[in-house]
N, C-alpha and C positions, 0 to 999 in steps of 0.2 A: 360398373361398380358404383354403388350409391353409398355415400358417406353421411351419416347423421351424427352430429357432435354437440354436446352441451358444455359450456364453460361457465363456472361459477367463480365469482370474485367477491372478496370482502374488503371494503375500504374503511380505514380507521382514521379518526381525527382526535388527537389528544387522548391516546389510549383507546378505551372503549366508551368514551363520553359521547361521541357521535359515530355511529356505525351504519354502513350502507351495504346491503346485499344486492348483487347484480348478477343476473344469469343471462347468457347468450345462447340462443338455439340456432345452430348452423346446419345447413343441408347443402352438401356438395360445395363447400367453401364459401357459401353465401349465407349471411345472417338473415334468418327468416323472421325471428321475433326475439323479444327480450323481456325480462322482468326486472323492474327497478323497485326496491323496497321503499324508496322515497315517493314513488308514484302509487305503489300498492296494487297495480294490475299489470297484466301482460300487454305489450304493445307490439303490433305487427310492423315489420320493416319491409315486407314485400306483400303483394296481393295474396299469395298463399299463406304467408305468415299472419296476415290479418284474419284469415279464416280460422287458423289455429288459435290465435289470441282470443277471438270471440268465444270459441269453445271452452278454452281453459278458464276464462273469466266467468263462464256460466257455472263452473264447478266450484261452488262456494267452499267446500271442504278442502279442495286442492289449493284454492287461492289463499285460504287461511294458513295452510301448511307452508306455503312459500313466504308469506308475510312473517311467519315465526322463525324463519331461517336467520334473521338478524341475531336472535338470542341463542337458539339451539345449535346453530352452525358457526356463525362468526364469533360471537362473544365466547362461546364454549371453547373453540379451538384457539382463540387468542390467549385465554388463560392457560391452556395446556402447552402451547408452543412458545410462549413469551420467555421462559427461562432459557430456552435453547436458541432463541433468535433475537428478539428485541432487546432483552436484557443481557445477552451474551457479551462478555468483554474478555478479549485476549490481547495482552500487551505485545508489542513488536520486539523482535530482536534486530539490532542495528549493527552494521559493520561497514568499515571503509577499506577499500582495496585500490591499489594502483593498477590500472589496466593499460595495455599498450594501445597506441593510436597510430594506425598506418597512414592516415591522411594528413596528420599534422606533426611538426617536429616537437622535440622535447622528450622528457622522461616518460610521458604517458599522461593519463587523465585519472582523476579521482572519481570512484564510483561508490555511492552510498546505497547499500542494500538493506531495505526495510522488509523484514520477512515475518510470516506467520502471525498476522494480527487480524482482529475482528472487532467491530464492523469495519467496512471498507473506508469510510471517510478518514483521511489522514493528511497532515501538512508536514512537508519536509523542506528544510531550508539549509543553505550552505553559508558558512561564515569564514572570514579570513582575518585572523587576529582580532576576533570579536566583532568585526564589521560584516553585516550581512551582504551577500553577493546575490542580488535579485536577478542580475543578468548572467548570461553565459551558463545557464542551467537548463538541462534537458531531462525530462522525466518520461517514463513509460506510463501507460494507463495502469490503474490499480487492477491487478490480475487475480481472479479467484483461483485458489489451488485445488478446489474440488473437495476439500475436507473442512469447510466452514472456516477457512482462513484465507488471507490475501497476501500479496506481495507487491512492491513497487521498487523500481530502480531509478535513482536520480544521479545524473552525470554532471560533473563540473567540467565545462569545456576548456577553461584556461589551464595551462600547465602549472603544476605546483612549483614553488620556489623554495630554495633552501633558507632556513631560518624563519619560516612563516608557519604558524599553526592554523590548520584548517579544521573546521568543525561541521559535522552534520547533525542538525537538530530536528527531532521528530516530536510532533504534538499529536496525541491520540486520546480518544475518550477514555481509554483504559488506564491512562497515566495521570497521576496526580500532578506531576510536574513534567516539563519537556525533557526528553531523553537526548543526551548529546554524546557523540563519539568524536575523538580528536585524532588528528594525524599530522605528523611532521616528517619532512624528508629525512631519511636515514643518512648517516655519514657515508661519504663516497669511499667505498672500500679500496679502490685503486689509489685514490689520493692518500688515504690513510696509510696504505702500505708504503707509498713513496716517502711520506713524512717520517714513518718509522725507520725506513731504510736510511734516509738522510740523517736522522737523529742518531742512529747507530753508528754511521760512518763518522760523524762529527765527534761522538763520544769516544770512538776508537782512536781517532786522530789525536784527541786530547791526551789519552793514556799513552799513546805512542810518543808524543812530544815529552810528556813527563818522564816516561821511562828512558828516553834517549838523553834527556838532561841529567837524570840521575846517573846514568852510565858514564857520561862524559865527566861528570863531577867526580865520580869514584876513580875514574882512570887518571884524571889530572892530579888527584891527591896521592 
């Protein structure tokens, strides 16, 4: 089986101010020759590729066609695809959840989920009562979802404490201002039930004492 493949690339600097067209000609996984619009001619990368390059460079009409690819191919496609790629802006959705930790003691760990944003560059930071926590933070790579959106998960490794406010702050090109989500340890349900039970017992005891005192007073009179 013989495989012949061509690969075309467009390189942009500052939009379309500087554009470079680059084509690679590959035969059986080995690059034989290439065309660089900055050079303006084909260049051989192997002995056989040098023969091909000399032939293509002798075809003036074909050479001019390749040189024109900077405008007719690169700049043209840039203008068509820019609204869907370079200029595309999708703000992230951010949420904080408490996830169990099997390896470390405590109530769990806080996970900040930053979902469905584009483009990929994003900055996620954790804060504790307004103070940034640069350490004890573990993040996944930014993962593409396959639908022109991305996601990233950022875990705070220290266990959360009661009475402390934790914040996950996200900065992204789609946002005018950083987006923050806040989290506090919810009340201890068991402890609340105990306190309610104790309070009810004390209140009942007060009414019992008052009732008993009233009964004894009535009886003595």
